[in-house]
KELUMNU-43147 format. One record per residue (C-alpha): residue number from 1; z, x, y. Coordinates in nm, 2 decimals, always signed. Layout:
<torvex><pos>NUM</pos><zz>Z</zz><xx>X</xx><yy>Y</yy></torvex>
...
END
This chain:
<torvex><pos>1</pos><zz>+0.00</zz><xx>+0.00</xx><yy>+0.00</yy></torvex>
<torvex><pos>2</pos><zz>-0.11</zz><xx>+0.15</xx><yy>+0.34</yy></torvex>
<torvex><pos>3</pos><zz>+0.10</zz><xx>+0.15</xx><yy>+0.66</yy></torvex>
<torvex><pos>4</pos><zz>-0.09</zz><xx>-0.15</xx><yy>+0.80</yy></torvex>
<torvex><pos>5</pos><zz>-0.04</zz><xx>-0.37</xx><yy>+0.49</yy></torvex>
<torvex><pos>6</pos><zz>+0.34</zz><xx>-0.28</xx><yy>+0.49</yy></torvex>
<torvex><pos>7</pos><zz>+0.37</zz><xx>-0.38</xx><yy>+0.85</yy></torvex>
<torvex><pos>8</pos><zz>+0.19</zz><xx>-0.71</xx><yy>+0.80</yy></torvex>
<torvex><pos>9</pos><zz>+0.40</zz><xx>-0.80</xx><yy>+0.50</yy></torvex>
<torvex><pos>10</pos><zz>+0.72</zz><xx>-0.71</xx><yy>+0.68</yy></torvex>
<torvex><pos>11</pos><zz>+0.63</zz><xx>-0.94</xx><yy>+0.97</yy></torvex>
<torvex><pos>12</pos><zz>+0.54</zz><xx>-1.22</xx><yy>+0.74</yy></torvex>
<torvex><pos>13</pos><zz>+0.87</zz><xx>-1.19</xx><yy>+0.55</yy></torvex>
<torvex><pos>14</pos><zz>+1.06</zz><xx>-1.20</xx><yy>+0.88</yy></torvex>
<torvex><pos>15</pos><zz>+0.87</zz><xx>-1.52</xx><yy>+0.98</yy></torvex>
<torvex><pos>16</pos><zz>+0.95</zz><xx>-1.68</xx><yy>+0.65</yy></torvex>
<torvex><pos>17</pos><zz>+1.32</zz><xx>-1.58</xx><yy>+0.67</yy></torvex>
<torvex><pos>18</pos><zz>+1.34</zz><xx>-1.73</xx><yy>+1.02</yy></torvex>
<torvex><pos>19</pos><zz>+1.19</zz><xx>-2.06</xx><yy>+0.89</yy></torvex>
<torvex><pos>20</pos><zz>+1.42</zz><xx>-2.07</xx><yy>+0.59</yy></torvex>
<torvex><pos>21</pos><zz>+1.74</zz><xx>-1.98</xx><yy>+0.78</yy></torvex>
<torvex><pos>22</pos><zz>+1.83</zz><xx>-2.33</xx><yy>+0.89</yy></torvex>
<torvex><pos>23</pos><zz>+1.78</zz><xx>-2.47</xx><yy>+0.53</yy></torvex>
<torvex><pos>24</pos><zz>+1.98</zz><xx>-2.18</xx><yy>+0.38</yy></torvex>
<torvex><pos>25</pos><zz>+2.27</zz><xx>-2.26</xx><yy>+0.63</yy></torvex>
<torvex><pos>26</pos><zz>+2.25</zz><xx>-2.63</xx><yy>+0.54</yy></torvex>
<torvex><pos>27</pos><zz>+2.27</zz><xx>-2.55</xx><yy>+0.17</yy></torvex>
<torvex><pos>28</pos><zz>+2.58</zz><xx>-2.34</xx><yy>+0.23</yy></torvex>
<torvex><pos>29</pos><zz>+2.74</zz><xx>-2.62</xx><yy>+0.43</yy></torvex>
<torvex><pos>30</pos><zz>+2.66</zz><xx>-2.88</xx><yy>+0.16</yy></torvex>
<torvex><pos>31</pos><zz>+2.80</zz><xx>-2.65</xx><yy>-0.11</yy></torvex>
<torvex><pos>32</pos><zz>+3.12</zz><xx>-2.60</xx><yy>+0.09</yy></torvex>
<torvex><pos>33</pos><zz>+3.15</zz><xx>-2.98</xx><yy>+0.15</yy></torvex>
<torvex><pos>34</pos><zz>+3.12</zz><xx>-3.04</xx><yy>-0.22</yy></torvex>
<torvex><pos>35</pos><zz>+3.38</zz><xx>-2.78</xx><yy>-0.30</yy></torvex>
<torvex><pos>36</pos><zz>+3.61</zz><xx>-2.92</xx><yy>-0.03</yy></torvex>
<torvex><pos>37</pos><zz>+3.57</zz><xx>-3.27</xx><yy>-0.18</yy></torvex>
<torvex><pos>38</pos><zz>+3.67</zz><xx>-3.14</xx><yy>-0.53</yy></torvex>
<torvex><pos>39</pos><zz>+3.96</zz><xx>-2.95</xx><yy>-0.39</yy></torvex>
<torvex><pos>40</pos><zz>+4.08</zz><xx>-3.27</xx><yy>-0.21</yy></torvex>
<torvex><pos>41</pos><zz>+4.05</zz><xx>-3.47</xx><yy>-0.53</yy></torvex>
<torvex><pos>42</pos><zz>+4.26</zz><xx>-3.21</xx><yy>-0.72</yy></torvex>
<torvex><pos>43</pos><zz>+4.52</zz><xx>-3.21</xx><yy>-0.43</yy></torvex>
<torvex><pos>44</pos><zz>+4.54</zz><xx>-3.59</xx><yy>-0.45</yy></torvex>
<torvex><pos>45</pos><zz>+4.59</zz><xx>-3.58</xx><yy>-0.83</yy></torvex>
<torvex><pos>46</pos><zz>+4.87</zz><xx>-3.32</xx><yy>-0.79</yy></torvex>
<torvex><pos>47</pos><zz>+5.03</zz><xx>-3.53</xx><yy>-0.52</yy></torvex>
<torvex><pos>48</pos><zz>+5.01</zz><xx>-3.84</xx><yy>-0.74</yy></torvex>
<torvex><pos>49</pos><zz>+5.15</zz><xx>-3.68</xx><yy>-1.05</yy></torvex>
<torvex><pos>50</pos><zz>+5.44</zz><xx>-3.51</xx><yy>-0.86</yy></torvex>
<torvex><pos>51</pos><zz>+5.54</zz><xx>-3.79</xx><yy>-0.62</yy></torvex>
<torvex><pos>52</pos><zz>+5.37</zz><xx>-4.11</xx><yy>-0.75</yy></torvex>
<torvex><pos>53</pos><zz>+5.27</zz><xx>-4.17</xx><yy>-0.39</yy></torvex>
<torvex><pos>54</pos><zz>+4.90</zz><xx>-4.16</xx><yy>-0.31</yy></torvex>
<torvex><pos>55</pos><zz>+4.80</zz><xx>-4.45</xx><yy>-0.09</yy></torvex>
<torvex><pos>56</pos><zz>+4.43</zz><xx>-4.45</xx><yy>+0.01</yy></torvex>
<torvex><pos>57</pos><zz>+4.37</zz><xx>-4.13</xx><yy>-0.20</yy></torvex>
<torvex><pos>58</pos><zz>+4.03</zz><xx>-4.03</xx><yy>-0.33</yy></torvex>
<torvex><pos>59</pos><zz>+4.07</zz><xx>-4.01</xx><yy>-0.71</yy></torvex>
<torvex><pos>60</pos><zz>+3.72</zz><xx>-4.12</xx><yy>-0.81</yy></torvex>
<torvex><pos>61</pos><zz>+3.63</zz><xx>-4.00</xx><yy>-1.16</yy></torvex>
<torvex><pos>62</pos><zz>+3.97</zz><xx>-3.86</xx><yy>-1.22</yy></torvex>
<torvex><pos>63</pos><zz>+4.10</zz><xx>-3.82</xx><yy>-1.57</yy></torvex>
<torvex><pos>64</pos><zz>+4.46</zz><xx>-3.95</xx><yy>-1.60</yy></torvex>
<torvex><pos>65</pos><zz>+4.48</zz><xx>-4.04</xx><yy>-1.96</yy></torvex>
<torvex><pos>66</pos><zz>+4.83</zz><xx>-4.13</xx><yy>-2.08</yy></torvex>
<torvex><pos>67</pos><zz>+4.98</zz><xx>-4.04</xx><yy>-1.74</yy></torvex>
<torvex><pos>68</pos><zz>+5.32</zz><xx>-4.19</xx><yy>-1.65</yy></torvex>
<torvex><pos>69</pos><zz>+5.26</zz><xx>-4.37</xx><yy>-1.32</yy></torvex>
<torvex><pos>70</pos><zz>+5.53</zz><xx>-4.63</xx><yy>-1.34</yy></torvex>
<torvex><pos>71</pos><zz>+5.61</zz><xx>-4.79</xx><yy>-1.00</yy></torvex>
<torvex><pos>72</pos><zz>+5.35</zz><xx>-4.56</xx><yy>-0.84</yy></torvex>
<torvex><pos>73</pos><zz>+5.23</zz><xx>-4.65</xx><yy>-0.48</yy></torvex>
<torvex><pos>74</pos><zz>+4.85</zz><xx>-4.67</xx><yy>-0.50</yy></torvex>
<torvex><pos>75</pos><zz>+4.75</zz><xx>-4.93</xx><yy>-0.25</yy></torvex>
<torvex><pos>76</pos><zz>+4.38</zz><xx>-4.88</xx><yy>-0.13</yy></torvex>
<torvex><pos>77</pos><zz>+4.33</zz><xx>-4.59</xx><yy>-0.37</yy></torvex>
<torvex><pos>78</pos><zz>+3.98</zz><xx>-4.50</xx><yy>-0.49</yy></torvex>
<torvex><pos>79</pos><zz>+3.99</zz><xx>-4.48</xx><yy>-0.87</yy></torvex>
<torvex><pos>80</pos><zz>+3.63</zz><xx>-4.58</xx><yy>-0.94</yy></torvex>
<torvex><pos>81</pos><zz>+3.49</zz><xx>-4.45</xx><yy>-1.26</yy></torvex>
<torvex><pos>82</pos><zz>+3.83</zz><xx>-4.30</xx><yy>-1.35</yy></torvex>
<torvex><pos>83</pos><zz>+3.97</zz><xx>-4.26</xx><yy>-1.70</yy></torvex>
<torvex><pos>84</pos><zz>+4.31</zz><xx>-4.44</xx><yy>-1.70</yy></torvex>
<torvex><pos>85</pos><zz>+4.32</zz><xx>-4.51</xx><yy>-2.07</yy></torvex>
<torvex><pos>86</pos><zz>+4.68</zz><xx>-4.57</xx><yy>-2.20</yy></torvex>
<torvex><pos>87</pos><zz>+4.83</zz><xx>-4.50</xx><yy>-1.86</yy></torvex>
<torvex><pos>88</pos><zz>+5.17</zz><xx>-4.64</xx><yy>-1.78</yy></torvex>
<torvex><pos>89</pos><zz>+5.13</zz><xx>-4.84</xx><yy>-1.46</yy></torvex>
<torvex><pos>90</pos><zz>+5.42</zz><xx>-5.08</xx><yy>-1.50</yy></torvex>
<torvex><pos>91</pos><zz>+5.52</zz><xx>-5.21</xx><yy>-1.16</yy></torvex>
<torvex><pos>92</pos><zz>+5.26</zz><xx>-5.01</xx><yy>-0.98</yy></torvex>
<torvex><pos>93</pos><zz>+5.14</zz><xx>-5.11</xx><yy>-0.63</yy></torvex>
<torvex><pos>94</pos><zz>+4.76</zz><xx>-5.13</xx><yy>-0.67</yy></torvex>
<torvex><pos>95</pos><zz>+4.68</zz><xx>-5.37</xx><yy>-0.39</yy></torvex>
<torvex><pos>96</pos><zz>+4.32</zz><xx>-5.35</xx><yy>-0.28</yy></torvex>
<torvex><pos>97</pos><zz>+4.27</zz><xx>-5.06</xx><yy>-0.52</yy></torvex>
<torvex><pos>98</pos><zz>+3.91</zz><xx>-4.97</xx><yy>-0.60</yy></torvex>
<torvex><pos>99</pos><zz>+3.89</zz><xx>-4.95</xx><yy>-0.98</yy></torvex>
<torvex><pos>100</pos><zz>+3.53</zz><xx>-5.06</xx><yy>-1.05</yy></torvex>
<torvex><pos>101</pos><zz>+3.38</zz><xx>-4.90</xx><yy>-1.36</yy></torvex>
<torvex><pos>102</pos><zz>+3.70</zz><xx>-4.73</xx><yy>-1.46</yy></torvex>
<torvex><pos>103</pos><zz>+3.86</zz><xx>-4.74</xx><yy>-1.81</yy></torvex>
<torvex><pos>104</pos><zz>+4.21</zz><xx>-4.90</xx><yy>-1.84</yy></torvex>
<torvex><pos>105</pos><zz>+4.18</zz><xx>-4.94</xx><yy>-2.21</yy></torvex>
<torvex><pos>106</pos><zz>+4.53</zz><xx>-4.97</xx><yy>-2.36</yy></torvex>
<torvex><pos>107</pos><zz>+4.70</zz><xx>-4.92</xx><yy>-2.02</yy></torvex>
<torvex><pos>108</pos><zz>+5.02</zz><xx>-5.11</xx><yy>-1.93</yy></torvex>
<torvex><pos>109</pos><zz>+4.99</zz><xx>-5.30</xx><yy>-1.61</yy></torvex>
<torvex><pos>110</pos><zz>+5.30</zz><xx>-5.51</xx><yy>-1.67</yy></torvex>
<torvex><pos>111</pos><zz>+5.43</zz><xx>-5.63</xx><yy>-1.34</yy></torvex>
<torvex><pos>112</pos><zz>+5.17</zz><xx>-5.44</xx><yy>-1.14</yy></torvex>
<torvex><pos>113</pos><zz>+5.05</zz><xx>-5.58</xx><yy>-0.81</yy></torvex>
<torvex><pos>114</pos><zz>+4.67</zz><xx>-5.60</xx><yy>-0.83</yy></torvex>
<torvex><pos>115</pos><zz>+4.62</zz><xx>-5.83</xx><yy>-0.53</yy></torvex>
<torvex><pos>116</pos><zz>+4.27</zz><xx>-5.79</xx><yy>-0.40</yy></torvex>
<torvex><pos>117</pos><zz>+4.20</zz><xx>-5.50</xx><yy>-0.64</yy></torvex>
<torvex><pos>118</pos><zz>+3.84</zz><xx>-5.44</xx><yy>-0.76</yy></torvex>
<torvex><pos>119</pos><zz>+3.83</zz><xx>-5.43</xx><yy>-1.14</yy></torvex>
<torvex><pos>120</pos><zz>+3.46</zz><xx>-5.52</xx><yy>-1.18</yy></torvex>
<torvex><pos>121</pos><zz>+3.30</zz><xx>-5.37</xx><yy>-1.49</yy></torvex>
<torvex><pos>122</pos><zz>+3.62</zz><xx>-5.21</xx><yy>-1.60</yy></torvex>
<torvex><pos>123</pos><zz>+3.72</zz><xx>-5.15</xx><yy>-1.97</yy></torvex>
<torvex><pos>124</pos><zz>+4.04</zz><xx>-5.36</xx><yy>-2.01</yy></torvex>
<torvex><pos>125</pos><zz>+4.04</zz><xx>-5.38</xx><yy>-2.39</yy></torvex>
<torvex><pos>126</pos><zz>+4.40</zz><xx>-5.40</xx><yy>-2.51</yy></torvex>
<torvex><pos>127</pos><zz>+4.54</zz><xx>-5.37</xx><yy>-2.16</yy></torvex>
<torvex><pos>128</pos><zz>+4.88</zz><xx>-5.53</xx><yy>-2.10</yy></torvex>
<torvex><pos>129</pos><zz>+4.91</zz><xx>-5.77</xx><yy>-1.81</yy></torvex>
<torvex><pos>130</pos><zz>+5.25</zz><xx>-5.92</xx><yy>-1.87</yy></torvex>
<torvex><pos>131</pos><zz>+5.38</zz><xx>-6.04</xx><yy>-1.53</yy></torvex>
<torvex><pos>132</pos><zz>+5.09</zz><xx>-5.87</xx><yy>-1.33</yy></torvex>
<torvex><pos>133</pos><zz>+4.99</zz><xx>-6.02</xx><yy>-1.00</yy></torvex>
<torvex><pos>134</pos><zz>+4.61</zz><xx>-6.09</xx><yy>-1.00</yy></torvex>
<torvex><pos>135</pos><zz>+4.57</zz><xx>-6.28</xx><yy>-0.68</yy></torvex>
<torvex><pos>136</pos><zz>+4.21</zz><xx>-6.23</xx><yy>-0.55</yy></torvex>
<torvex><pos>137</pos><zz>+4.15</zz><xx>-5.96</xx><yy>-0.81</yy></torvex>
<torvex><pos>138</pos><zz>+3.78</zz><xx>-5.91</xx><yy>-0.89</yy></torvex>
<torvex><pos>139</pos><zz>+3.71</zz><xx>-5.91</xx><yy>-1.26</yy></torvex>
<torvex><pos>140</pos><zz>+3.34</zz><xx>-5.98</xx><yy>-1.29</yy></torvex>
<torvex><pos>141</pos><zz>+3.19</zz><xx>-5.79</xx><yy>-1.59</yy></torvex>
<torvex><pos>142</pos><zz>+3.52</zz><xx>-5.66</xx><yy>-1.71</yy></torvex>
<torvex><pos>143</pos><zz>+3.57</zz><xx>-5.62</xx><yy>-2.08</yy></torvex>
<torvex><pos>144</pos><zz>+3.88</zz><xx>-5.83</xx><yy>-2.16</yy></torvex>
<torvex><pos>145</pos><zz>+3.87</zz><xx>-5.84</xx><yy>-2.53</yy></torvex>
<torvex><pos>146</pos><zz>+4.22</zz><xx>-5.81</xx><yy>-2.69</yy></torvex>
<torvex><pos>147</pos><zz>+4.38</zz><xx>-5.79</xx><yy>-2.34</yy></torvex>
<torvex><pos>148</pos><zz>+4.75</zz><xx>-5.89</xx><yy>-2.36</yy></torvex>
<torvex><pos>149</pos><zz>+4.91</zz><xx>-6.17</xx><yy>-2.16</yy></torvex>
<torvex><pos>150</pos><zz>+4.63</zz><xx>-6.23</xx><yy>-1.92</yy></torvex>
<torvex><pos>151</pos><zz>+4.70</zz><xx>-6.53</xx><yy>-1.69</yy></torvex>
<torvex><pos>152</pos><zz>+4.53</zz><xx>-6.85</xx><yy>-1.81</yy></torvex>
<torvex><pos>153</pos><zz>+4.32</zz><xx>-6.84</xx><yy>-1.49</yy></torvex>
<torvex><pos>154</pos><zz>+4.15</zz><xx>-6.52</xx><yy>-1.61</yy></torvex>
<torvex><pos>155</pos><zz>+3.87</zz><xx>-6.54</xx><yy>-1.88</yy></torvex>
<torvex><pos>156</pos><zz>+3.72</zz><xx>-6.86</xx><yy>-2.02</yy></torvex>
<torvex><pos>157</pos><zz>+3.78</zz><xx>-7.06</xx><yy>-2.34</yy></torvex>
<torvex><pos>158</pos><zz>+3.42</zz><xx>-6.97</xx><yy>-2.44</yy></torvex>
<torvex><pos>159</pos><zz>+3.48</zz><xx>-6.60</xx><yy>-2.39</yy></torvex>
<torvex><pos>160</pos><zz>+3.79</zz><xx>-6.59</xx><yy>-2.61</yy></torvex>
<torvex><pos>161</pos><zz>+3.62</zz><xx>-6.81</xx><yy>-2.87</yy></torvex>
<torvex><pos>162</pos><zz>+3.33</zz><xx>-6.56</xx><yy>-2.89</yy></torvex>
<torvex><pos>163</pos><zz>+3.57</zz><xx>-6.27</xx><yy>-2.93</yy></torvex>
<torvex><pos>164</pos><zz>+3.77</zz><xx>-6.46</xx><yy>-3.19</yy></torvex>
<torvex><pos>165</pos><zz>+3.45</zz><xx>-6.54</xx><yy>-3.38</yy></torvex>
<torvex><pos>166</pos><zz>+3.36</zz><xx>-6.17</xx><yy>-3.39</yy></torvex>
<torvex><pos>167</pos><zz>+3.72</zz><xx>-6.08</xx><yy>-3.51</yy></torvex>
<torvex><pos>168</pos><zz>+3.69</zz><xx>-6.35</xx><yy>-3.79</yy></torvex>
<torvex><pos>169</pos><zz>+3.36</zz><xx>-6.20</xx><yy>-3.90</yy></torvex>
<torvex><pos>170</pos><zz>+3.53</zz><xx>-5.86</xx><yy>-3.91</yy></torvex>
<torvex><pos>171</pos><zz>+3.82</zz><xx>-6.01</xx><yy>-4.12</yy></torvex>
<torvex><pos>172</pos><zz>+4.07</zz><xx>-5.92</xx><yy>-3.84</yy></torvex>
<torvex><pos>173</pos><zz>+4.24</zz><xx>-6.26</xx><yy>-3.88</yy></torvex>
<torvex><pos>174</pos><zz>+4.56</zz><xx>-6.19</xx><yy>-3.70</yy></torvex>
<torvex><pos>175</pos><zz>+4.37</zz><xx>-6.08</xx><yy>-3.39</yy></torvex>
<torvex><pos>176</pos><zz>+4.13</zz><xx>-6.38</xx><yy>-3.43</yy></torvex>
<torvex><pos>177</pos><zz>+4.43</zz><xx>-6.62</xx><yy>-3.43</yy></torvex>
<torvex><pos>178</pos><zz>+4.56</zz><xx>-6.47</xx><yy>-3.11</yy></torvex>
<torvex><pos>179</pos><zz>+4.22</zz><xx>-6.50</xx><yy>-2.95</yy></torvex>
<torvex><pos>180</pos><zz>+4.18</zz><xx>-6.86</xx><yy>-3.06</yy></torvex>
<torvex><pos>181</pos><zz>+4.52</zz><xx>-6.92</xx><yy>-2.91</yy></torvex>
<torvex><pos>182</pos><zz>+4.40</zz><xx>-6.78</xx><yy>-2.58</yy></torvex>
<torvex><pos>183</pos><zz>+4.09</zz><xx>-7.00</xx><yy>-2.59</yy></torvex>
<torvex><pos>184</pos><zz>+4.30</zz><xx>-7.31</xx><yy>-2.65</yy></torvex>
<torvex><pos>185</pos><zz>+4.54</zz><xx>-7.21</xx><yy>-2.37</yy></torvex>
<torvex><pos>186</pos><zz>+4.24</zz><xx>-7.23</xx><yy>-2.13</yy></torvex>
<torvex><pos>187</pos><zz>+4.10</zz><xx>-7.54</xx><yy>-2.29</yy></torvex>
<torvex><pos>188</pos><zz>+4.34</zz><xx>-7.74</xx><yy>-2.50</yy></torvex>
<torvex><pos>189</pos><zz>+4.06</zz><xx>-7.97</xx><yy>-2.63</yy></torvex>
<torvex><pos>190</pos><zz>+3.82</zz><xx>-7.70</xx><yy>-2.74</yy></torvex>
<torvex><pos>191</pos><zz>+3.75</zz><xx>-7.84</xx><yy>-3.09</yy></torvex>
<torvex><pos>192</pos><zz>+3.56</zz><xx>-7.53</xx><yy>-3.22</yy></torvex>
<torvex><pos>193</pos><zz>+3.87</zz><xx>-7.31</xx><yy>-3.14</yy></torvex>
<torvex><pos>194</pos><zz>+4.09</zz><xx>-7.54</xx><yy>-3.36</yy></torvex>
<torvex><pos>195</pos><zz>+3.82</zz><xx>-7.52</xx><yy>-3.63</yy></torvex>
<torvex><pos>196</pos><zz>+3.80</zz><xx>-7.14</xx><yy>-3.61</yy></torvex>
<torvex><pos>197</pos><zz>+4.18</zz><xx>-7.09</xx><yy>-3.60</yy></torvex>
<torvex><pos>198</pos><zz>+4.21</zz><xx>-7.31</xx><yy>-3.90</yy></torvex>
<torvex><pos>199</pos><zz>+3.98</zz><xx>-7.08</xx><yy>-4.10</yy></torvex>
<torvex><pos>200</pos><zz>+4.16</zz><xx>-6.77</xx><yy>-3.98</yy></torvex>
<torvex><pos>201</pos><zz>+4.50</zz><xx>-6.91</xx><yy>-4.08</yy></torvex>
<torvex><pos>202</pos><zz>+4.36</zz><xx>-7.02</xx><yy>-4.41</yy></torvex>
<torvex><pos>203</pos><zz>+4.25</zz><xx>-6.66</xx><yy>-4.48</yy></torvex>
<torvex><pos>204</pos><zz>+4.60</zz><xx>-6.53</xx><yy>-4.40</yy></torvex>
<torvex><pos>205</pos><zz>+4.75</zz><xx>-6.78</xx><yy>-4.66</yy></torvex>
<torvex><pos>206</pos><zz>+4.90</zz><xx>-7.02</xx><yy>-4.40</yy></torvex>
<torvex><pos>207</pos><zz>+4.75</zz><xx>-7.32</xx><yy>-4.58</yy></torvex>
<torvex><pos>208</pos><zz>+4.96</zz><xx>-7.59</xx><yy>-4.41</yy></torvex>
<torvex><pos>209</pos><zz>+4.89</zz><xx>-7.47</xx><yy>-4.06</yy></torvex>
<torvex><pos>210</pos><zz>+4.52</zz><xx>-7.43</xx><yy>-4.14</yy></torvex>
<torvex><pos>211</pos><zz>+4.50</zz><xx>-7.80</xx><yy>-4.26</yy></torvex>
<torvex><pos>212</pos><zz>+4.67</zz><xx>-7.91</xx><yy>-3.95</yy></torvex>
<torvex><pos>213</pos><zz>+4.43</zz><xx>-7.73</xx><yy>-3.73</yy></torvex>
<torvex><pos>214</pos><zz>+4.13</zz><xx>-7.85</xx><yy>-3.91</yy></torvex>
<torvex><pos>215</pos><zz>+4.26</zz><xx>-8.21</xx><yy>-3.88</yy></torvex>
<torvex><pos>216</pos><zz>+4.30</zz><xx>-8.16</xx><yy>-3.51</yy></torvex>
<torvex><pos>217</pos><zz>+3.94</zz><xx>-8.02</xx><yy>-3.48</yy></torvex>
<torvex><pos>218</pos><zz>+3.81</zz><xx>-8.32</xx><yy>-3.68</yy></torvex>
<torvex><pos>219</pos><zz>+3.98</zz><xx>-8.57</xx><yy>-3.44</yy></torvex>
<torvex><pos>220</pos><zz>+3.85</zz><xx>-8.39</xx><yy>-3.14</yy></torvex>
<torvex><pos>221</pos><zz>+3.50</zz><xx>-8.37</xx><yy>-3.27</yy></torvex>
<torvex><pos>222</pos><zz>+3.51</zz><xx>-8.74</xx><yy>-3.34</yy></torvex>
<torvex><pos>223</pos><zz>+3.66</zz><xx>-8.82</xx><yy>-2.99</yy></torvex>
<torvex><pos>224</pos><zz>+3.39</zz><xx>-8.61</xx><yy>-2.82</yy></torvex>
<torvex><pos>225</pos><zz>+3.11</zz><xx>-8.77</xx><yy>-3.01</yy></torvex>
<torvex><pos>226</pos><zz>+3.02</zz><xx>-8.45</xx><yy>-3.20</yy></torvex>
<torvex><pos>227</pos><zz>+2.87</zz><xx>-8.58</xx><yy>-3.52</yy></torvex>
<torvex><pos>228</pos><zz>+2.78</zz><xx>-8.25</xx><yy>-3.67</yy></torvex>
<torvex><pos>229</pos><zz>+3.12</zz><xx>-8.10</xx><yy>-3.60</yy></torvex>
<torvex><pos>230</pos><zz>+3.30</zz><xx>-8.41</xx><yy>-3.73</yy></torvex>
<torvex><pos>231</pos><zz>+3.10</zz><xx>-8.41</xx><yy>-4.06</yy></torvex>
<torvex><pos>232</pos><zz>+3.15</zz><xx>-8.03</xx><yy>-4.11</yy></torvex>
<torvex><pos>233</pos><zz>+3.53</zz><xx>-8.04</xx><yy>-4.04</yy></torvex>
<torvex><pos>234</pos><zz>+3.56</zz><xx>-8.35</xx><yy>-4.27</yy></torvex>
<torvex><pos>235</pos><zz>+3.40</zz><xx>-8.16</xx><yy>-4.56</yy></torvex>
<torvex><pos>236</pos><zz>+3.61</zz><xx>-7.84</xx><yy>-4.51</yy></torvex>
<torvex><pos>237</pos><zz>+3.93</zz><xx>-8.04</xx><yy>-4.47</yy></torvex>
<torvex><pos>238</pos><zz>+3.87</zz><xx>-8.20</xx><yy>-4.81</yy></torvex>
<torvex><pos>239</pos><zz>+3.81</zz><xx>-7.86</xx><yy>-4.96</yy></torvex>
<torvex><pos>240</pos><zz>+4.13</zz><xx>-7.72</xx><yy>-4.80</yy></torvex>
<torvex><pos>241</pos><zz>+4.34</zz><xx>-8.00</xx><yy>-4.94</yy></torvex>
<torvex><pos>242</pos><zz>+4.22</zz><xx>-7.95</xx><yy>-5.30</yy></torvex>
<torvex><pos>243</pos><zz>+4.45</zz><xx>-7.76</xx><yy>-5.53</yy></torvex>
<torvex><pos>244</pos><zz>+4.33</zz><xx>-7.40</xx><yy>-5.55</yy></torvex>
<torvex><pos>245</pos><zz>+4.32</zz><xx>-7.40</xx><yy>-5.93</yy></torvex>
<torvex><pos>246</pos><zz>+4.10</zz><xx>-7.71</xx><yy>-5.95</yy></torvex>
<torvex><pos>247</pos><zz>+3.78</zz><xx>-7.55</xx><yy>-5.83</yy></torvex>
<torvex><pos>248</pos><zz>+3.60</zz><xx>-7.28</xx><yy>-6.02</yy></torvex>
<torvex><pos>249</pos><zz>+3.44</zz><xx>-7.00</xx><yy>-5.83</yy></torvex>
<torvex><pos>250</pos><zz>+3.68</zz><xx>-7.01</xx><yy>-5.54</yy></torvex>
<torvex><pos>251</pos><zz>+3.79</zz><xx>-6.69</xx><yy>-5.37</yy></torvex>
<torvex><pos>252</pos><zz>+4.15</zz><xx>-6.58</xx><yy>-5.32</yy></torvex>
<torvex><pos>253</pos><zz>+4.17</zz><xx>-6.80</xx><yy>-5.01</yy></torvex>
<torvex><pos>254</pos><zz>+4.09</zz><xx>-7.12</xx><yy>-5.21</yy></torvex>
<torvex><pos>255</pos><zz>+3.75</zz><xx>-7.18</xx><yy>-5.06</yy></torvex>
<torvex><pos>256</pos><zz>+3.43</zz><xx>-7.12</xx><yy>-5.26</yy></torvex>
<torvex><pos>257</pos><zz>+3.21</zz><xx>-6.83</xx><yy>-5.15</yy></torvex>
<torvex><pos>258</pos><zz>+2.93</zz><xx>-7.06</xx><yy>-5.05</yy></torvex>
<torvex><pos>259</pos><zz>+3.17</zz><xx>-7.27</xx><yy>-4.84</yy></torvex>
<torvex><pos>260</pos><zz>+3.29</zz><xx>-6.95</xx><yy>-4.66</yy></torvex>
<torvex><pos>261</pos><zz>+2.92</zz><xx>-6.87</xx><yy>-4.58</yy></torvex>
<torvex><pos>262</pos><zz>+2.88</zz><xx>-7.22</xx><yy>-4.43</yy></torvex>
<torvex><pos>263</pos><zz>+3.20</zz><xx>-7.18</xx><yy>-4.23</yy></torvex>
<torvex><pos>264</pos><zz>+3.08</zz><xx>-6.85</xx><yy>-4.08</yy></torvex>
<torvex><pos>265</pos><zz>+2.75</zz><xx>-7.00</xx><yy>-3.99</yy></torvex>
<torvex><pos>266</pos><zz>+2.93</zz><xx>-7.30</xx><yy>-3.82</yy></torvex>
<torvex><pos>267</pos><zz>+3.14</zz><xx>-7.07</xx><yy>-3.61</yy></torvex>
<torvex><pos>268</pos><zz>+2.83</zz><xx>-6.91</xx><yy>-3.47</yy></torvex>
<torvex><pos>269</pos><zz>+2.66</zz><xx>-7.25</xx><yy>-3.42</yy></torvex>
<torvex><pos>270</pos><zz>+2.95</zz><xx>-7.38</xx><yy>-3.22</yy></torvex>
<torvex><pos>271</pos><zz>+2.92</zz><xx>-7.06</xx><yy>-3.01</yy></torvex>
<torvex><pos>272</pos><zz>+2.56</zz><xx>-7.11</xx><yy>-2.90</yy></torvex>
<torvex><pos>273</pos><zz>+2.57</zz><xx>-7.49</xx><yy>-2.84</yy></torvex>
END
């Protein structure tokens, strides 16, 4: 390379450097801002764990699995997309907290104040709500399956019936019975829930209670003009009342295999009607 080429290349490099300088400075600033945000997040986590006081803190995406935050002061906190699985939040102040998209699976929110909190699209499976305040709480899209002690104003009879039907199909009969109970708490005349609870109770060996529930379902189906439901519950009620030893081919629950297939199909039919 001769002297002239070197001089030209040097000048070109200087021009390019001058053009890139503002963008380089901007990149450095952005990087520093990102680092500062992460540091702030970590500082807030330390503050929360040491003092249980962190109002309006930015804890978005934080992992606090199994943390003990009993009676913590967390009003207006940002906990979106955070992992709060199995966290102890008994008596916590979560007024207006942002919890959208977070996981609270298995957490204990007993007595917590969730007034105005945003719990949309949260995972609330197995979460305890005993005595929690849910005034104005947003729960759209939240997974509530197996949540404990939810107020009767949260969730619908149909939702709980669907979950109970799934549990019955999985042979988780005790869970199914609790979910049918929750469905009936929200709608005391939901005939399919009496029908489904009867089957679940029969499978656990509680024959007397199962017959009572199927009889209640039968009466409700008739009163509501549901001919198909009335006829189906009539037939199953007769089967349930027969002595177990009188029918060949019956399973351990006393209902024949073919009858149990029909019952499973009916639970799904009631679900989509």
